C-alpha positions in Angstrom: -49.6 51.0 -60.1 -47.0 49.3 -62.2 -47.1 52.1 -64.8 -46.1 54.6 -62.2 -43.9 52.3 -60.1 -42.3 49.7 -62.4 -40.6 47.9 -59.5 -43.7 47.7 -57.4 -44.8 44.3 -56.1 -48.5 44.1 -56.3 -50.9 41.3 -55.5 -54.5 42.0 -56.4 -56.9 39.4 -55.1 -60.4 39.2 -56.4 -61.4 35.6 -55.6 -60.1 32.5 -54.0 -59.3 30.7 -57.3 -57.3 33.6 -58.6 -55.4 33.8 -55.3 -54.7 30.1 -55.4 -53.3 30.4 -58.9 -51.1 33.4 -58.0 -49.7 31.6 -54.9 -49.2 28.4 -56.8 -47.3 30.3 -59.6 -45.0 32.0 -57.1 -44.2 28.8 -55.2 -43.7 26.8 -58.4 -41.3 29.4 -59.8 -39.4 29.5 -56.5 -39.2 25.6 -56.5 -41.1 25.5 -53.1 -43.7 22.9 -52.2 -47.2 24.0 -51.5 -48.8 23.2 -48.2 -52.6 23.0 -48.4 -54.6 23.0 -45.2 -58.2 23.3 -44.0 -57.6 24.3 -40.4 -58.0 27.8 -39.0 -54.4 27.7 -38.0 -53.5 28.8 -41.6 -56.0 31.5 -42.4 -56.0 32.7 -46.0 -54.9 36.2 -44.7 -52.0 34.7 -42.9 -51.0 32.8 -46.0 -51.0 36.0 -48.0 -49.0 37.8 -45.3 -46.5 35.0 -45.1 -46.1 34.9 -48.9 -45.4 38.7 -48.7 -42.7 38.1 -46.1 -40.6 36.2 -48.7 -40.6 39.2 -51.0 -40.5 42.0 -48.3 -44.0 43.1 -49.2 -45.8 44.9 -46.3 -49.4 44.2 -45.4 -52.1 46.7 -45.7 -55.4 45.2 -44.5 -58.6 46.8 -45.6 -60.7 47.9 -42.6 -63.7 49.9 -43.7 -66.8 50.7 -41.6 -68.8 47.7 -42.9 -66.4 45.2 -41.4 -67.4 44.3 -37.9 -65.3 44.8 -34.8 -64.6 41.1 -34.9 -63.0 41.5 -38.4 -61.0 44.5 -37.2 -59.7 42.5 -34.2 -58.8 39.6 -36.5 -56.8 42.1 -38.7 -55.0 43.5 -35.7 -54.0 40.0 -34.5 -52.6 39.2 -37.9 -50.7 42.5 -37.7 -49.1 41.4 -34.4 -48.2 38.0 -35.8 -46.3 39.0 -38.9 -43.0 40.9 -39.2 -44.0 42.6 -42.5 -46.8 44.6 -41.0 -47.3 47.8 -43.1 -50.4 49.7 -42.3 -53.9 49.0 -40.9 -57.0 50.8 -42.1 -59.5 51.2 -39.3 -62.5 53.0 -38.1 -63.7 54.3 -34.8 -66.7 52.3 -33.7 -69.8 54.0 -32.3 -70.6 53.6 -28.6 -73.6 51.4 -29.6 -71.3 49.0 -31.6 -68.8 48.9 -28.7 -71.6 48.0 -26.4 -72.9 45.3 -28.8 -69.3 44.0 -29.3 -67.6 44.2 -25.9 -63.8 44.1 -26.4 -63.8 45.9 -29.7 -60.5 47.4 -30.8 -60.3 51.0 -30.0 -58.4 53.8 -31.7 -56.5 56.5 -29.9 -53.9 59.0 -31.3 -53.5 56.9 -34.5 -52.9 53.6 -32.7 -55.2 50.6 -32.5 -55.6 48.9 -29.1 -56.9 45.4 -28.6 -57.7 43.8 -25.3 -55.9 40.8 -23.8 -58.9 38.5 -23.5 -58.6 35.0 -25.1 -59.1 34.5 -28.8 -59.8 37.7 -30.6 -61.0 39.3 -27.4 -64.4 40.4 -28.9 -67.7 38.9 -27.9 -71.2 39.6 -29.2 -74.1 40.8 -26.9 -76.9 39.2 -29.0 -79.7 40.6 -26.8 -78.5 44.1 -27.3 -77.8 43.5 -31.0 -81.4 42.4 -31.5 -82.5 46.0 -30.5 -80.7 47.3 -33.7 -82.1 45.3 -36.6 -80.7 46.0 -40.1 -82.9 48.3 -42.1 -84.5 46.6 -45.2 -82.2 48.5 -47.5 -78.9 50.0 -46.4 -77.2 53.1 -47.8 -74.9 51.1 -50.0 -76.6 48.1 -51.8 -73.2 46.4 -52.2 -73.0 45.9 -48.5 -76.2 43.8 -48.5 -74.4 40.4 -48.1 -76.9 38.9 -45.7 -80.7 38.6 -45.5 -82.4 39.9 -42.4 -82.4 36.3 -41.0 -78.6 36.2 -41.3 -78.4 34.0 -44.4 -75.4 34.9 -46.6 -76.1 36.0 -50.1 -73.9 37.2 -53.0 -73.7 40.9 -53.3 
């Protein structure tokens, strides 16, 4: 990106340690104190978005099909909360997923709509979800981040 757009401001995040170092470097150079927190109030995504505000960098949250409706709703809520919203990648969820995740964001004419229920507004119908078990092997092996019992594993 920088080869083609030398004035571009780019933050590439590959892991938490790298992100912490990038944020710490920017704050140190700007002479600003760093506030560390462990509460959900300061989500990592919100920290990144707020850091971007200081440099007029727009957000562009990744929203592929392997992110659940809950994740898409979280992205949308961050979009609403920051002034430097840029663009939101999204998908149209199947009727089955919308039934499993009542309150899922919906897309219409290029706009994402979220409901006004408390929190993220998305719930999970676990009984219905149980009717759609994950296949032993999915199309893309890199998406296999959980075992069939729900245990998280490294991709």
